[in-house]
Structures are given as structure tokens and as C-alpha cells.
C-alpha positions as CSV (number, residue, x, y, z in Angstrom):
1,M,177.3,96.6,45.1
2,W,174.4,99.1,45.4
3,N,175.2,102.6,44.4
4,P,172.8,105.4,45.6
5,F,173.8,107.5,42.7
6,R,172.5,104.9,40.3
7,M,168.8,105.2,41.7
8,S,166.2,105.5,39.0
9,K,163.8,108.4,38.8
10,E,161.0,106.1,39.9
11,D,162.9,105.1,43.1
12,I,163.6,108.7,44.0
13,K,160.0,109.7,43.4
14,E,158.8,106.8,45.6
15,Q,161.2,107.8,48.4
16,Q,159.9,111.4,48.3
17,E,156.2,110.2,48.5
18,N,157.0,108.0,51.5
19,Q,158.7,110.9,53.2
20,N,155.7,113.2,52.5
21,S,153.3,110.5,53.8
22,D,155.3,110.2,57.0
23,Q,155.2,114.0,57.5
24,T,151.4,114.1,56.9
25,A,150.8,111.3,59.5
26,E,152.9,113.2,62.0
27,Q,151.0,116.4,61.3
28,E,147.6,114.6,61.8
29,A,148.8,113.0,65.0
30,A,150.0,116.4,66.3
31,A,146.6,117.9,65.4
32,E,144.7,115.2,67.3
33,N,146.8,115.7,70.3
34,A,146.2,119.4,70.2
35,E,142.4,118.8,70.0
36,D,142.6,116.4,73.0
37,V,144.5,119.0,75.0
38,S,141.9,121.6,74.1
39,V,139.0,119.4,75.2
40,V,140.8,118.6,78.5
41,S,141.5,122.3,79.0
42,E,137.8,123.2,78.4
43,T,136.6,120.5,80.8
44,E,139.0,121.7,83.4
45,N,137.8,125.3,82.9
46,V,134.1,124.2,83.4
47,S,135.1,122.2,86.5
48,E,136.9,125.3,87.8
49,K,133.8,127.4,87.2
50,E,131.6,124.9,89.0
51,E,134.0,124.8,91.9
52,K,134.1,128.6,92.0
53,L,130.2,128.8,92.8
54,T,129.8,131.2,95.6
55,P,127.7,130.2,98.7
56,E,125.0,132.7,97.6
57,E,124.8,131.0,94.2
58,I,124.6,127.6,95.8
59,K,121.8,128.8,98.2
60,A,119.9,130.3,95.3
61,L,120.1,127.0,93.4
62,R,118.8,125.1,96.4
63,E,115.9,127.6,96.8
64,K,115.0,127.2,93.2
65,A,115.0,123.4,93.5
66,A,112.9,123.6,96.6
67,Q,110.4,125.9,94.8
68,A,110.3,123.6,91.8
69,E,109.5,120.6,94.1
70,E,106.8,122.7,95.9
71,N,105.2,123.7,92.6
72,W,105.2,120.0,91.5
73,N,103.5,118.9,94.6
74,K,100.9,121.7,94.2
75,L,100.3,120.5,90.6
76,L,99.8,116.9,91.9
77,H,97.3,118.1,94.5
78,L,95.4,120.1,91.9
79,V,95.1,117.2,89.6
80,A,93.9,114.9,92.4
81,D,91.3,117.6,93.5
82,F,90.0,118.0,90.0
83,D,89.7,114.3,89.6
84,N,87.7,114.1,92.8
85,F,85.6,117.0,91.7
86,K,84.7,115.2,88.4
87,K,83.7,112.1,90.4
88,R,81.5,114.2,92.8
89,A,79.9,116.0,89.9
90,E,79.1,112.7,88.2
91,R,77.6,111.2,91.4
92,K,75.5,114.3,91.8
93,R,74.3,114.2,88.3
94,Q,73.2,110.5,88.7
95,D,71.5,111.4,92.0
96,D,69.6,114.3,90.3
97,I,68.5,112.0,87.5
98,L,67.3,109.4,90.1
99,S,65.5,112.0,92.2
100,A,63.7,113.3,89.1
101,K,62.6,109.8,88.1
102,V,61.3,109.2,91.7
103,A,59.4,112.5,91.7
104,V,57.6,111.6,88.5
105,I,56.8,108.1,89.6
106,E,55.5,109.3,93.0
107,A,53.1,111.7,91.1
108,F,51.6,108.8,89.2
109,L,51.2,106.3,92.1
110,P,47.9,107.7,93.4
111,V,46.5,107.3,89.9
112,L,47.7,103.7,89.8
113,D,46.1,103.1,93.2
114,N,42.8,104.3,92.0
115,F,42.9,102.1,89.0
116,E,43.7,99.1,91.1
117,M,40.7,99.8,93.4
118,A,38.5,100.3,90.4
119,F,39.7,96.9,89.0
120,M,38.9,95.2,92.4
121,A,35.4,96.8,92.5
122,A,34.7,95.8,88.9
123,S,35.8,92.2,89.6
124,Q,33.1,91.9,92.2
125,V,30.3,92.9,89.8
126,T,28.5,90.0,88.2
127,D,26.7,92.1,85.6
128,P,27.8,91.0,82.1
129,A,27.7,94.6,81.0
130,A,30.6,95.3,83.5
131,K,32.8,92.7,81.8
132,S,34.1,95.1,79.1
133,L,34.7,97.8,81.8
134,K,36.8,95.3,83.8
135,Q,38.8,94.4,80.7
136,G,39.5,98.0,79.9
137,I,40.7,98.8,83.5
138,E,42.8,95.6,83.4
139,M,44.4,96.8,80.1
140,V,45.2,100.2,81.6
141,L,46.7,98.6,84.7
142,S,48.9,96.3,82.6
143,Q,50.2,99.3,80.7
144,F,51.0,101.1,83.9
145,H,52.9,98.2,85.3
146,N,54.8,97.7,82.0
147,V,55.9,101.4,82.0
148,L,57.1,101.1,85.7
149,R,59.0,97.9,84.9
150,D,60.7,99.5,81.9
151,C,61.8,102.4,84.2
152,G,63.3,99.9,86.6
153,V,60.6,100.1,89.2
154,D,59.9,97.1,91.3
155,T,56.6,96.5,93.1
156,I,56.7,95.7,96.8
157,D,53.8,93.2,97.5
158,P,55.0,91.3,100.6
159,C,52.0,89.2,101.4
160,G,53.1,86.2,103.5
161,Q,56.7,87.5,103.8
162,P,58.4,88.5,107.0
163,F,57.9,92.1,108.0
164,D,60.8,94.3,106.9
165,H,60.8,97.8,108.4
166,S,63.0,99.1,105.6
167,Y,60.3,98.5,103.0
168,H,57.1,97.9,104.9
169,E,54.9,100.2,107.0
170,A,52.9,98.3,109.7
171,I,49.4,99.7,110.2
172,N,48.1,97.1,112.7
173,E,48.5,93.6,114.0
174,V,45.9,90.8,113.4
175,E,45.7,87.3,114.8
176,S,46.3,84.7,112.1
177,D,47.0,81.0,111.9
178,S,47.7,81.1,108.1
179,V,51.1,82.9,108.3
180,P,53.8,82.9,111.0
181,E,53.9,85.5,113.7
182,G,55.6,88.7,112.5
183,A,54.8,88.0,108.8
184,V,52.6,90.2,106.6
185,V,49.0,89.1,106.5
186,T,47.5,91.7,104.3
187,V,48.9,94.3,101.9
188,L,46.7,97.4,102.3
189,R,48.7,99.4,99.7
190,K,51.5,98.2,97.5
191,G,55.0,99.8,97.8
192,Y,57.5,100.6,95.1
193,K,61.3,101.0,94.8
194,L,63.7,102.0,92.1
195,G,66.8,99.9,92.5
196,D,67.8,100.3,96.1
197,R,65.9,103.6,96.4
198,L,62.6,103.3,98.2
199,I,59.8,105.3,96.5
200,R,57.0,104.3,98.8
201,A,56.7,101.7,101.6
202,A,54.0,99.1,101.4
203,R,51.3,99.5,104.0
204,V,50.6,96.1,105.6
205,S,49.0,94.3,108.5
206,V,51.3,92.0,110.5
207,A,50.3,88.7,112.0
208,R,50.5,87.9,115.6
209,K,50.0,84.7,117.5
210,V,46.4,83.7,118.2
211,M,45.9,83.9,121.9
212,S,43.9,81.3,123.8
213,S,41.0,82.3,126.1
214,K,43.2,81.8,129.2
215,E,45.9,84.1,127.8
216,E,43.2,86.7,127.0
217,Q,41.8,86.5,130.5
218,A,45.4,86.9,131.9
219,E,45.8,90.1,129.9
């Protein structure tokens, strides 16, 4: 039969350690419960404070929220306006560059016209001495046209094409069987354009139907 008075020192020590362990566990559990109670208490206090907001405080919060939304909308409008401003400024810059190019080209066109008339006159001369002059004028004309082409300038030379009032300037009408009625018979002065921008319209003569003698008498 077991006798508690016969327990060894080791058994007594082990029993004491078990009792101490149980007490420590109980203390830790009690501490955790106390912390949970504290958190719940703080949460309840915050909720009570929120519930205790006065009507004036609620009104002030709503006014601040409305002001914040208004300021945000103003910021969005400012950003959109600035973006539009940058686009307008870039378009204006491109237009100014194009206008400057057109102004310079317009200043050189009369010189080009005179060289073309000189080349036509030199082509009609049969004197061998004028051959070198014709070649020199032709070389200058070629350089002129190369520079214009490099600048993006297109020549408007609409001989035989339908008349287009957007790019052609009609000087007169002539009877012609070689081209359809309403087409360009003769180009009196070439025109030029830079992209879609008209620099100078081409001066032309427009064909009209050849009238018979009876039609002329009827007129």
C-alpha cells in the first residue's frame, strides 16, 4: 500500500514544480483576460466618443468634406486647362513655323519665275553661244526646285487637269479641242503649296467647248 509519508525528495520536488506551473498558467490566463477586457473597454470608449459628436461637429465635418471635394474638382479642372493650354501653344508654334516658311518661299517665287522665263527665252535662241547660258540657267532652276522639294514644297502645274478653284486661278477661257471643257489648257504661272497650305495659286487658262458657226450666230 502506498504511503505518502514515504515519498522521495524527487517526488516532492516534482509535485511542487507541477503546482508552480499550474499557478503560472492561471496567472497568464488571467493577464490575457485583463488585456482583452482593456481593449474592449477602450473600443467602447471610442465608440461612445463618436456617438457623442454634437450636431455642430457633424456639420463641420460635412462642410470640410464638401470643401475637400470642391478643391479636388478645381484641381482636376486646372490640370485639364493646363493640358489644353500646352496643346494650343504647340499648335501655335507649329503654325508660326509654317507661316515663317511660307513667307520666305513667297519672297523667292518671283526670282524663280524670272529664271523660268529666262530659260524659256534662252531655249528659243539658236545661237551656239547661247547654249552655255541656257545650261547655266537650267542648273540654277534645278537647284531652286531641289531646295523647294527639300522644304516640302510641291509645284502646282495642272496643265490638262480639271480646274480646281482651291489651287487654280482662272484668267480666261479659250476654245480647245485638245482638252475637255473645264480643264486647264495653259498654265500662265505655276502655283506652289506646302503640305495642305496653299502658297500661291496657279494662274491658268480654262478650256471651253468650241462653238459652231450657228451657235456663234445665235449668240
